[in-house]
N, C-alpha and C positions, 0 to 999 in steps of 0.2 A: 764169276757172274754175280750179279747183284740181285739179292744175295739171300734169297729164300730157298733153302735146300731141304730136300727130304732125306731122312737117314737111309732109306732104301729107294733107289731110283731104278725102275724097270722100264726100259725104253724099247719101243719097236722100231727097227730100222728097216727101211725098204729101199731097194734099188735094183738095177740090173735089168734083165729082159724077161717079159712074161712068156712062159714057155708053152702054155696050153690054152685052149679056148675057155674063157672064164664063164662061170654061171651068170645068169641074168635076172636075179631077184631084184625087184624094183624098190627104190626108196621113195619115189614119187612119180607122178606122171611125166615129169621132165627128165629125171635122172635115172639111169639104169646102171647098177653096179657092174663093173667090168666091161662096159660098152665103150669102145675106143672113140666113139663120136660124142660121148658125153663127158662132163668133167670127171676126173679122178677125184673121189671123195675121201677126204682125210679127216678123221675124228680127232678133236682136240679139246682140252679143258680150258684153254685160253686162246684168245685171238690177239694176244699181244697188248702191251700197254703204251708203247712208244713207237711211232712210225719212223721218226728220224733216226737213221743209223748212227749219227754222231752223238746221240744221247741214249739210245736203248741199251739195256743191260739185263734183259731177261730172255730166256731161250725161245719163247713163242714169238716175241718181236723179232728176234734175230733170224728165225726160220723164215719169217715173212720178208724181212729186209734183204736177205741174201738172194732171193729170187729177182729182186728189182735192181739192186745196186751191186757193184763189184769193187774190189780193191786192186791194187797193183799186183798183189800176190795172194795166194790162197793155199790151203792145205789140200793135198791129195787125199780126199776122204775115203778112197778105196784102198789106202795104204795104212796098215795098222800103226806104222811109225809116224803118220801124219806129216810126211815130208813136204817142204815148201815148193810150190811150183808157180810159174808166172801166170798171171791172169790178164790184166790190162798192160802189164809190162811185156816187153818183147824178149826178155832174157832175165838172168838172175842178178844183174846189176854188179857194180864194182865199188870197192872201198878205196879211199885214198890211204896212203901209208900210215898217216897219223890217226886214222879211224874217225876223222871229223867230217868227212864228206862221203855221201853215198849217192852214186849216180845211176840213173835208170834210163834205159832206152824204152820208148813206149811203142805199143802196137800202132800200126797205121790202118786206116779203113774202118775204124770203130765209130759208130754213131750212137747217139742217145735215142730214146724212144720217140722223141719228136723230130728226129732227123738231123739235129745239130751234131757237128763233128766233135769227137773227143780229141783233146790234145793236151799239151803240157800246161797251158794256161788253166785248164780245168783242174789239174792236179794242184797247182798253186792255190787256186781259189779254195779248194776243199781243205787244205791244211792251214791256210790262213783263217778260214772260217772256224775250224776246229780250235785253233789257238784262242781266238776271241771268245768262243763259247766257254772254253775252260777258264779263261781269265775273268771274264765279265759276267757270264751267266751261271757260274758255279755248276758247270756240267758234271753229272755224276760219274763220268768216266775219266775225269781230269787226273785222278791219281795215277792212271796208267801212263800219262804223258808228262807228268811231273814226278818222276820216280823218287821214292823215299831215299834220302841220304845223298841225293845229287842236287846240282845247282839249277833248279828251275826247269822250264819247259825244254824238252829234248831238242826241238828244232829251233835253230837260230834264224834260218832263212830258207825258203824254198825258191830256188832260182830256175827260171825258164831259160834254157840255152837256145832251143828252137822248138818247133811244134812237137817233135818226137824225142826230146831229151830234157830231163829234169835233174837237178842236183839238189839234194837235201844237205844243207850245211848245219851241222849239229853243234850244240853248245859244249858238248863233251863226248868222248867216245862212249857209245852205247850199243853193244853188240846184239842185244835182243831186238834191235830196231827193225830188221827185216821181218821177224816174227810178229812184231807189233803191227806191221803194215798188213797183216792178214786179218787183224781184228776189225770188227764191223765199223767202229768209229773212224777207221782209216779208209772207208769206202770213198770212192770219188763221186762227188755230188755234181748235179747240174748247176751252172752259174745262176740260175733263177732262184735257187733255194734262199730262204730268208737268212740274213746275217745279223750280227749284233749292230753293225753300223746302219743297216737299212731298217731293221725292226727291233730296236732295243727293248728287251723284256718280252718279246714275242718272236724269238729267233729260230724256233724249231718247227719243222713240219709236223702236222698231226693228221689223223685219219680223215678229217674233213677236207684236207687238201687233195685227196684222191679224186673226188668228184670235180675238183677244180683243175685237174690235169697237171698237178704240180709234183706228183710222185714220179719224177723223171730220172731214170738211170740208164745204164748200158747193159743191164742184165738180161737174161733170156726170157723173162716174163714181165708183163705189164699188169699191175693190179687194177682191175676194172671197177671193182666196187667193194665197199666195206660196210657191213651192217652189224647189228649187235648179235647176230646169230651165225654169220658166215662171211668169209673173205674169198673173193673170186679173182682168178688169174687167167689170162690168155697169153699165148706165146707171142714174142716180139718177132715179126716176120723179117726184120732187118738185122737179127742177131748175127754177129760176125763169126760165130763158131758153128753156125748151121741151124737146122730146124729140129727141135726136139720131137720125139715120138709122142710124148704126153703134151698135147697142145693146150689143154685146159684143165685146171684143177681147182678144187674148192676146199677150204678149211671149214669144217662144220662144228659148231660149238655144242659140247655136251657138258652136263653138270659135273661129272666125275669120271674117273677112269673105269669105274664099275659099269656105268652106262655105255662107255665106249667099248668095253670088252663084250658086252651083250650085243651091241650093234655089229661088231666084227663077226661074232659067231652067227648072228642071224642074217649076215650079208647085207646089212643096210649101208655099210661103208666099205671102201676098198682097203684103206690104210688107217692105222692108228698111230698117234704120237706117243701115247702112254697106255699101259694096261694095268689091270688089277691082278697082282700075282695069285690071288685066290682062284683065278680062272684058268690057271695053267693046265690042269687036268682036262678042263672043258676044251681048251684049244687043242690038246693032244688027241682028244676023242673026235673032234670035228674033222670030217673027211676032206673038207675044202681048205684046211689050214695046215701049215707046217710049222713046227716049233724047233728051232735050231738050238744047239748047246749054248749055254751062256758064255759070254766073252767079257773080258775086263774093260770097265769104263775108265773114267778119269776123276770121279768124285771121291775124295778122301773123307773119312770120318776119324776124328781123333778125340782123345780125352785131354782137354786143356787143363793145365795146372798153373795157378798164379805163381810165377817164379819169384815174385817179391815176398811171398808168404811161405812158400813150400821149399825147403832147402833141397839140395841135389840128392842127398842120401835118401830122403823120404820119397822124392820123385822116382828114383831108381827102384826103391822097394815097391812102390805102387805099380810100376811097370811090370814087375814080376808077380804081382798079386792078382792080376786080371786074367780071368779064364777066357782066352780068346776063342778057343774052339767052341765053348758053350755059347759065347756071344754070337758067333757067325751061324752056328747050326740052329740054335733055339730062338734067339732074338731076331736075327736077320733071315732066318729060315733058308739058309744056304744061298741067299741072293747077294752075297758079298764074299770076298776073299780077304785074307790077312794082308794088311798094309805093310810093306817092307821098306818103304822110304817115304820121305815127305814129298818126293817127286813121283807121281803115279806113272805106271807103264804108258808108253806112247808119247810121253813128253821128252823133249831133248835131254840127253845126259842122264836119264834114269839109271839108277843102280840099285840092285837088291842088296840090302844091308843085313847085318847080323842082328836082327831086332830081338828084344827080350821075349821069352816064352813064359807060360804059366809055371811058376816054381816057387811055392810058398816057403820052402826051406831056404832058398837063396834070398828071398825077400827078407826073411827074418835075420839071416846072417848079415846082410848089409847093415841093418840097424844095430844089431848086437855088436858088430865089429867097429862101426864108424860113429856111433853116438856115445859120447863119454859117459861113463858110469851107468850104462844102460841096465846092466844086470842088477846093480844095487838099487837104482831108482824104481825099477818096475818089477823086480823079482822074476824076470823071465830069462830063460836061456835056451840053448838049442834043444834041450830035452823037455821043455814045457809043452804040455798037450794043447790042443786047440782051445779047449774050454778055458784054460788059464789066460790065453791071449785075448779071447773074446771078453772075459771078465774084466780085464784091464781096459779094453776099448769102451766098455759100458760103465766104467767107474768114474769117479770125479777126477781122476788123474790118468787119462789115456795117454798113449805115446804121442798122439796128435789128434786134433778134432777139426773137421772141415765141413763146409756146406757144399752139397752138390745141387746146383741149379739146373732145372730143365723146364722147357716150355710145355704147359699143360696141353694135352691132346696129342702130343708126340709119344705114342705108346712105346716105340723102340727106345727112346731116350729114358723113359721112365723105367722100363724093364732093365735097361743097362744100369741105371742107378741102383736098383734093388740088388743086382748082382754085385756091384761095386761095394755097396754098404756091407753086404754079407762077407765078401772076401777080405776087405780091408780090416774088418773086425778081427779077422784071423791073424792079422799082424799088429794088432793093438791100436788101430786107428779107428776113431769113431766118425761116421759119416751121417750127417743130417740132410735129408732130402727136402728140397723146397721147390714146389711147382709154381710157376708164375706165368703170366700171359706172354704171348709172343712179343708184344710191344715192350713189356718190362724186360724180357730176356735180351732183346736187341739193345735196349737202353743201357743195360749193365755192360754189355760187350763193348759198346762204342763210347759211352760217356761216363761210366762209373766202374771202371775195371778194378779199382781197389776193393770193391764189394764182392768180387768173385773169389772163390776158392777153386772149386772143381766144376767143370761143365763139359758136355760133349757137343761137338759142332761138326759141320760138313763144309767142304770147300771144293770148288771146281775151277780149274785154270781158265783164263780168258784167252790165252794164246800159248803156243807150244815153246815155252822157255822156262827153265827152272826158276829164274828170277821172278817170274810172275806169281809164284807160290811162296818161295822162301822170303823174298823181300817184303811182300805184303804181310805175311803172317808172323815173321820173326825179326824183322829189322827194328832196331831200337827207335827209329823215327816214324814208324808206321802206325796209323790209327787202327789197322787190322791186326796188330800184335796184341791180341786179347789176353795172352798169357803173360804179358809184360816181361818178355825176355830181354835181357840187357847184358849180353855176353860180348866182351871186346874181341875175343878171338873169332867168334862167329861173325861179328860185324865186319871185321877185316876181310874174311872170306867172302861175305856178301858184296862188299865194295869191289873186291878184285874181280869177282865173277861178272859184274855189270860192265866193267870197263876193259877187261882183257880182250885184245883183238885177235890173238892166236887161238884158233878153235881147239887145237890139241891141249893147250894150257887151260882153256876154259873147261874142257872135259875133266881134266885132272882136278881143277879147283872145285868143280861141282861134285865130283865123286868124293873128294875129301870132305866137302861140306855135308853131304848126305851121311857119310859115316860118322862124322863128329856129332851131328844132331841125334842120330839113332842110337849110338853106342856110348857116347861120353856125356853129352849135355842132357839128353832126355828131358827136354822142356815139356813134352807131352807124352802120352802113351799112344802109339800108333795102332789104331783099331782095324780099319777095313778100307777096301776099295770096292765100289759098287760093281755089280755084274749087269750086263746088258743082255736082254732076251730078244731074240728075233722071232716074231710070230708073223707069218705071211700067208696069204692065200696060195694055193698050189700053183697059180699062174704067175707068181712073182719069184724072182731070184734075188737074194739079198746077200750082203756081207755085213758083219758087225762093224760098227763105226764108233770108235772110242769117244769121239766128240759129242755124239748124240744128235747132231744137226741133220736136218732134212734138206738136201739140195736136189731139186727135182730134175734138172736138165738132163742128166744121163739116163734117167729111167726110160723104160721102153715097153711098148705093147706087143704082144705076140702077133706075128704076121706082118708087122710093119718094118720095113727095111730102113733102119736109122743109119744114115750116112752123113757124117760130118768130120772134118779134118781140122787139126789144130797143130801146125808144125812146131810152134813154140812149146806146147805141152808135150808133144811127142818127143821132142828133143830132150826134155828135162825130167819126164815123169819117172824114169827108171832110177835115177840117182837123186832127184830132188835138187834144189839149188844148193850148191856146196857152200859151207860156211867158211869161205876164204876171203882174204882181202887182196885186192890187186890194184896196182897203180892205174891212174887214168889221166889222160892229157887234159888239163883244165884250160878253159879259154883265157886269153889275155886281151888287153885293150886293142892290140893290133890284129887279133884274130878272134873276133867275138863268137863265132859259131863254127868251130872246127868239127869235122866228122869224128865221132868217137872211134877209138880203136876197137876192132872187133873182139867180142868176147870169145874165149877159147871154147871150142865144142868138145864135149866129153867123148871119150872113146866108147864106142858101143860095146855093151856087155852081152856077148852071145849066149851066156849061161844065165842071164837074168831071169828070175822068177817073180819079179815085181808085178803088181796088179796092172791090168789094162788101164791106160791113161784115162779112159772114159768110164771106168767103173767106179767113179766117185759117188759117195753116198753121204748123206747126212741124217742125216737124219734128214676236253681233257678232263678233267674231273667229271664232266657231264657224261662222257663216254663210259668211264669206269663205273659210275653209279648205275647208269642205265643197263650196262652189260650185266652187272650183278643182279638187277631186278629180273632181267630176262632169264638168267640162269636159274633163279629161284622158281620162276613160272614153269620153265621146262622141267625142273626137278619134280614139281608137284604133279604135272601132267604125266610124267614118266611113272611115278609111283601109282597113279590111278589106273593107267591103261596097260602097263607092262608087268608081266609076271616076273617078280624079282627073284634073284637067286637066294635061297635060304642059307 
């Protein structure tokens, strides 16, 4: 996600059925918390930055967009493995034998919010629009559709066979393609959306288009209004999957997670997108709130090391000199767990690797054994006490000397730097800490990598495939390769993983890749994966959602019998779309529109314990400037009128 991440992310996830009659404290004369006839109130610190799903790349915008628009495929957010399920597709699709064509049969009877029918021409319009935005408008999501190391845009042509059948012809085999179709930039747009051809330089939807009725999708909700303090939604009566129990909801803007936490405790809102972890005890003490045990998310935190400057022996020694337990317990306050792979849990092909642990003796041995003339040059050996190693680190001739950059105001990164400085001194390495602004920090990462030595950073995958993390962060052609890794063996594994069409071989490739990164190459130090906290009113039933997104449609109110059926989802939810390739009869000039061969139906699993298919959860410049001013005003008023937590 692009690309401002917190070192600790604590997210509240809400979904499921409301099990008891809620309290009725009022937030205003119009809205009553817990009243099924009023909007569900969701507190948030951001109302999003980009309305257009083919441009947006922040979580708040994506939470808004996924209520309005839909893709051909989606993740089952009630499944901890985030398996792929059909959405606007009528099945899981089929691959040609050469992996260059992916064909999809579409749902019938789907309409847009304005009553226009959804069909294959809408799919073609959307992907042709996306291509032009990436090529001509410098779309910020372009790197996902122009994978590093491969030859250009993934899609060569989107072919309409008939109203319910589309074929994606690819420029090269790209097996993460179906996962990419779950990403928001792959949502299907209404043909009235602006394009580069129709509006060059002004080709994106923005929030002013809501009042103009141009935010048209096939999703379960219509965005009825957007102001600088709230966004309002009403359910779409013609939604093809049925009527949701939550018919209206509102995102309400708050200055910070602290104010949101207070509002949740005081029952001013029903739901929160983020919380302040300092309030966990208050949540536990509140009779109307339930706090569930933490569950693993998908945001990784790592110590980046400039591989052009820091040799592998030193990188390995640094990996064993970090006190991971101290970091998690004292810096992250147990709101994270140890990272065991570059691919976080819940992402396809994740594997727990044998990652280094805190072991100063082993770190010292690595340098003594592998650095020529180490004992003679530095006067250190296996019997040297800590003080001697620290003295060398602080001398004019340390074993090595590096700068640790961190962005000012990020307390966790600063505290991690203090721990790193102290511990690396105990293996003879001097660390100088330099705090810089967030803008300067990003500038170094993206445009001045040679100026980096050590830095800590966070990353969240955009879709559930290991290539979305490994390729972006470690490929020798990627701008996101902040550590400047250039390892031919790793690059070969990366290229193989992107193009291999056999899912079993892909799994083997990615397991080997994760092991090689974690135990042999060690381009980084693997620090942590975030934990997600679920804090809900007692009338809400939730499940942890590793993606952190909020998808409102499956949520329910107590006492309302929500009935909707989805045969396509019911068919595939237990197994997800299988990562298999199958042949498909392609049209010829003599037979332009043949009926597709039926897709095989999976055998029912009588012992399946997979989640209920409907228990899914998820969690221009003028607008941004004005929103900032409004937040400031709200913050001042809040300080004056509300008793703040000491």
